[in-house]
C-alpha positions in Angstrom: 0.0 0.0 0.0 1.4 3.5 -0.9 2.6 5.5 2.0 0.2 8.4 2.8 1.7 11.8 2.6 -0.4 14.9 3.5 0.9 16.9 0.5 -0.6 14.3 -1.8 -4.1 15.4 -0.8 -3.5 19.1 -1.2 -4.1 19.3 -5.0 -7.2 17.2 -4.6 -8.5 19.6 -2.0 -7.8 22.6 -4.2 -9.5 21.1 -7.2 -12.5 20.1 -5.2 -12.8 23.5 -3.6 -12.5 25.2 -7.0 -15.2 22.9 -8.6 -17.5 23.5 -5.6 -17.1 27.3 -5.9 -17.7 27.1 -9.7 -21.1 25.5 -9.0 -22.1 28.9 -7.7 -19.9 31.2 -9.8 -20.8 29.6 -13.2 -24.6 30.1 -13.0 -24.1 33.5 -11.3 -22.0 34.7 -14.2 -24.6 33.7 -16.8 -27.4 35.2 -14.7 -25.6 38.5 -14.5 -24.8 38.3 -18.3 -28.5 38.0 -19.0 -29.6 40.7 -16.6 -27.0 43.4 -16.9 -26.6 45.9 -19.7 -22.9 46.6 -19.3 -21.6 49.0 -21.9 -17.9 48.8 -22.6 -15.7 51.8 -23.2 -15.9 52.5 -26.9 -12.8 51.4 -28.9 -11.1 49.8 -26.0 -9.0 46.6 -25.9 -7.6 44.6 -23.0 -4.4 42.6 -23.7 -4.1 39.5 -21.5 -0.6 38.0 -21.3 2.2 36.9 -19.1 4.2 39.5 -17.2 6.6 40.5 -20.1 7.6 43.7 -21.8 6.2 43.2 -25.2 2.4 43.7 -24.5 3.3 46.8 -22.4 5.1 48.5 -25.3 2.4 47.3 -27.8 -0.4 48.8 -25.8 1.4 52.2 -25.5 1.9 52.3 -29.3 -1.6 51.3 -30.1 -3.0 54.1 -27.9 -1.7 56.5 -30.5 -4.1 55.2 -33.2 -7.5 56.0 -31.7 -8.1 52.8 -29.6 -7.5 52.7 -25.8 -5.3 49.7 -25.0 -4.6 48.3 -21.6 -2.5 45.4 -20.5 -3.5 42.8 -17.8 -0.5 40.7 -16.7 -1.0 37.2 -15.3 1.5 36.2 -12.6 4.8 37.7 -11.8 8.3 37.9 -13.3 11.7 38.8 -11.9 12.5 40.7 -15.2 9.4 42.9 -15.7 6.7 44.5 -13.5 4.8 47.1 -15.5 1.1 46.6 -16.4 -2.2 48.3 -16.1 -4.0 45.4 -14.3 -2.3 42.6 -12.4 -3.9 39.2 -11.8 -1.6 37.5 -9.3 -1.5 34.0 -8.0 -4.2 34.3 -5.4 -5.2 31.8 -2.7 -6.3 28.8 -4.8 -9.2 28.1 -2.5 -10.6 31.5 -3.3 -9.5 31.6 -7.0 -13.0 31.3 -8.5 -14.1 34.5 -6.7 -11.0 36.4 -7.6 -11.7 35.4 -11.2 -15.3 36.5 -10.9 -14.3 39.8 -9.5 -11.6 40.5 -12.2 -14.0 39.4 -15.0 -16.8 41.9 -14.0 -14.6 44.8 -12.9 -11.9 44.5 -15.6 -12.4 42.2 -18.6 -16.1 43.0 -19.2 -15.3 46.7 -19.4 -13.5 46.4 -22.7 -14.9 46.2 -26.2 -12.3 43.6 -27.3 -10.0 41.2 -25.3 -6.8 40.2 -26.9 -5.4 37.0 -25.5 -1.6 36.8 -26.1 -0.4 33.2 -26.4 -4.1 32.4 -26.1 -3.5 32.4 -22.4 -6.6 32.9 -20.4 -7.1 34.4 -16.9 -8.8 31.1 -15.8 -7.5 27.6 -16.3 -10.6 26.5 -18.1 -11.1 29.7 -20.1 -14.6 30.1 -18.9 -14.3 33.9 -19.5 -14.1 33.5 -23.3 -17.7 32.3 -24.0 -19.0 34.7 -21.4 -17.3 37.6 -23.2 -19.0 36.5 -26.4 -22.3 36.4 -24.5 -21.8 40.1 -23.6 -21.0 40.9 -27.2 -17.3 41.5 -26.8 -14.8 40.6 -29.5 -12.2 38.0 -28.8 -8.8 38.0 -30.4 -6.6 34.9 -30.1 -2.9 35.7 -30.7 -0.3 32.9 -31.0 3.3 33.9 -30.5 5.2 30.6 -30.4 5.1 26.9 -29.6 1.6 27.0 -28.1 0.4 26.9 -31.8 3.0 24.6 -33.3 2.7 21.0 -34.3 6.0 19.2 -33.8 5.2 16.2 -36.0 4.1 18.5 -38.9 7.1 20.8 -38.5 9.5 17.9 -38.6 7.8 16.6 -41.7 7.6 19.9 -43.6 11.2 21.1 -42.7 13.2 18.0 -41.9 16.6 19.6 -42.5 16.3 22.5 -40.1 13.5 23.4 -37.7 13.1 24.6 -34.1 11.6 21.3 -32.9 14.8 19.3 -33.4 16.2 20.3 -30.1 13.1 21.4 -28.2 13.9 23.1 -24.9 10.5 21.8 -23.6 10.6 18.2 -24.8 7.5 19.1 -26.8 5.5 19.6 -23.6 4.1 23.0 -24.8 2.7 22.1 -28.2 1.3 18.8 -26.9 0.0 19.8 -23.5 -3.7 19.1 -22.8 -4.0 22.7 -21.6 -2.8 24.2 -24.8 -4.8 21.8 -26.9 -7.9 23.0 -24.9 -7.0 26.6 -25.5 -6.5 26.1 -29.3 -10.0 24.4 -29.3 -11.4 27.3 -27.3 -10.0 29.8 -29.8 -11.2 27.8 -32.8 -14.7 27.9 -31.4 -15.0 31.5 -30.0 -12.3 33.8 -31.4 -13.5 36.5 -33.8 -9.9 36.8 -35.1 -6.8 34.7 -34.9 -3.3 36.2 -35.3 0.2 34.8 -35.5 3.4 36.9 -35.1 5.5 35.4 -37.8 4.7 33.8 -41.2 6.2 30.4 -40.5 3.4 29.9 -37.9 0.9 29.8 -40.7 2.1 26.2 -41.4 0.0 25.4 -38.3 -2.6 28.2 -38.4 -3.2 28.7 -42.2 -6.2 31.1 -41.7 -4.5 33.3 -39.2 -3.6 37.0 -39.9 0.2 37.6 -39.6 0.5 40.4 -37.0 4.1 41.6 -37.0 5.9 42.9 -33.9 6.2 46.7 -33.6 9.6 48.2 -33.7 10.1 49.5 -30.2 9.3 53.2 -29.6 11.5 55.6 -27.8 14.8 53.6 -28.1 17.7 55.7 -29.3 20.6 54.1 -31.3 23.8 55.2 -29.6 26.3 57.1 -31.8 29.3 54.7 -32.2 32.0 54.2 -34.7 31.7 51.1 -36.9 33.8 48.1 -36.0 37.1 48.6 -37.8 38.8 45.3 -37.3 41.3 46.6 -34.7 39.5 45.4 -31.6 37.5 42.2 -30.8 34.1 42.0 -32.6 31.3 42.1 -30.0 28.7 39.5 -31.1 25.5 39.4 -28.8 23.2 36.4 -28.7 20.0 36.7 -26.6 17.7 33.7 -25.9 16.0 31.8 -23.1 15.6 28.9 -25.5 19.0 27.7 -26.8 17.7 24.5 -28.4 15.1 26.4 -30.4 17.6 29.1 -31.4 20.5 26.9 -32.5 22.7 28.3 -29.8 25.0 25.2 -29.7 25.8 25.5 -33.4 26.3 29.2 -33.1 28.8 28.7 -30.4 30.6 26.0 -32.5 30.8 28.4 -35.4 32.2 31.2 -33.2 34.9 28.8 -31.8 35.8 27.7 -35.4 36.3 31.3 -36.4 38.4 32.0 -33.3 40.5 29.0 -34.2 41.4 30.8 -37.4 42.9 33.6 -35.5 39.9 36.1 -35.3 39.0 37.8 -32.1 35.3 37.6 -31.2 33.8 38.7 -27.9 30.7 36.4 -27.7 28.1 37.7 -25.3 25.4 35.1 -24.6 22.5 36.4 -22.5 19.9 34.1 -21.0 17.2 34.8 -18.4 18.3 38.4 -17.7 16.2 41.6 -17.4 15.2 43.3 -20.5 17.2 46.4 -19.4 20.3 44.3 -19.4 19.6 43.0 -22.9 19.1 46.5 -24.3 22.3 47.7 -22.6 24.3 44.9 -24.3 22.7 45.6 -27.6 23.7 49.2 -27.5 27.4 48.1 -27.2 27.2 45.3 -29.8 28.9 45.3 -33.2 26.8 42.4 -34.4 23.8 40.3 -33.1 22.6 36.9 -33.9 19.4 34.9 -33.3 16.5 32.8 -34.6 18.7 30.6 -36.7 16.3 27.7 -36.9 12.7 29.0 -37.0 12.6 30.3 -40.5 11.9 34.0 -39.6 13.1 36.5 -37.1 11.3 37.7 -33.9 11.3 40.5 -31.4 14.9 40.2 -30.1 16.1 40.7 -33.7 13.9 43.8 -34.2 15.3 45.2 -30.9 18.9 44.7 -31.9 18.3 46.4 -35.3 16.5 49.3 -33.7 19.7 49.8 -31.7 21.5 50.1 -35.0 23.1 46.7 -34.8 23.2 44.5 -37.9 21.8 41.1 -37.1 22.4 37.6 -38.4 19.2 35.5 -38.7 17.7 32.9 -41.0 14.7 33.5 -43.1 13.1 30.7 -45.2 13.4 31.3 -49.0 9.6 31.4 -49.4 9.5 34.4 -47.1 12.4 36.3 -48.6 11.9 39.7 -50.2 14.1 42.4 -51.7 13.5 44.6 -48.7 14.9 41.9 -46.4 17.9 41.3 -48.6 18.7 45.0 -48.7 18.1 45.6 -45.0 20.5 45.5 -42.0 19.8 41.8 -41.6 22.4 39.3 -42.6 20.4 36.4 -43.9 22.4 33.2 -43.2 21.7 29.4 -42.9 23.4 27.7 -39.9 25.4 25.6 -42.3 27.0 28.8 -43.7 27.4 30.7 -40.4 31.2 30.1 -40.1 31.8 31.4 -43.6 29.5 34.4 -43.1 31.3 35.4 -39.9 34.6 35.1 -41.7 33.4 37.3 -44.5 32.4 40.2 -42.3 35.4 39.8 -40.1 37.5 40.2 -43.2 35.5 43.1 -44.6 34.7 45.7 -41.9 33.4 48.0 -44.5 30.7 45.5 -45.5 29.7 45.3 -41.9 29.7 49.1 -41.6 27.3 49.3 -44.5 24.9 46.9 -42.8 25.2 49.0 -39.6 24.4 52.2 -41.4 21.0 50.9 -42.5 20.0 48.6 -39.6 17.8 51.1 -37.8 16.2 52.7 -40.8 15.5 49.4 -42.6 13.8 47.8 -39.5 11.6 50.8 -39.2 10.6 50.5 -42.9 10.0 46.7 -42.5 7.9 47.3 -39.4 6.0 50.4 -40.4 4.1 51.3 -37.2 1.0 52.6 -38.8 0.6 49.6 -41.1 1.0 47.2 -38.2 -1.5 49.2 -36.1 -4.0 48.9 -38.9 -3.7 45.1 -38.8 -4.4 45.0 -35.1 -7.3 47.5 -35.2 -9.0 45.6 -38.1 -9.1 42.5 -35.8 -10.5 44.6 -32.9 -13.1 46.4 -35.0 -14.3 43.5 -37.1 -16.1 43.8 -40.5 -17.0 47.3 -41.4 
């Protein structure tokens, strides 16, 4: 007979208490939804996400375009703490009542609710159909592996893909919770968005909603790298398997073995302020070498005026990308690419001179804002 341990029963008590409370909260929610005429603030959007910097900056930018955008953060982070509303990890025995309170005092007050990562305030996502009952628009926004299908990705792109060395052992894309959230979005969302075009392999009907180039970040005035000091190469990721970090490091070591001096700065799980400080001092940045498209960290390095090595699938390549401050490179060719720019400082200086202006052109703020607003407003 298994040995009894008191801690074994705690999760059962929490689940039972939650289910018991929901026997009251659920019908009360739907009763209020049928009785109340709760008018939202016109042209208002609530962004629901983890406690990270991207939705904070996104909401500040979108406010400039005629829609009031706020950000509700779920949980805490050691690296970021700014939001408009904060849903913390409350006493699990009272969780349904905290959820009830936040729904009626926060979520229900907005005309549209934008779920980043399709993460919901409640574990079951009960707020989503209730928002629809109130006439609110629901936007499901996928930013990463919560939308991916590992088996399909390996089949479509067998030579190089981010699933080959998954940092999560495929627990994100296959978790029952994320499967339930995808089903919830498929049933209730008025619009579905993905951040990069490669994700349409898994969400073919989704709108590609590019990242904004960060607002209010100045590129420091600095002399181009001239070959007379070590080249400072910055790599930022919390997911080294997905990024191809091991192969990046091997390429750097191979180049060093040829006599070139590279200062390789690898940042993982550090505050955003530390990332941006490193970028301002970098000569070159590198990231997203396996996904098939670049992401937010590469936009941030470019906005700091730092040319950035990344890999873009041939089917997504454009003349604007080729002529930008990006250095498009397959992992197989990384060593030769590094050698080329180490041997030709003027070529790197040309990339540096256009990095900031080219990323602003690629991520035109007003065009991106129109994409988001079209999802919030719905058919005209």
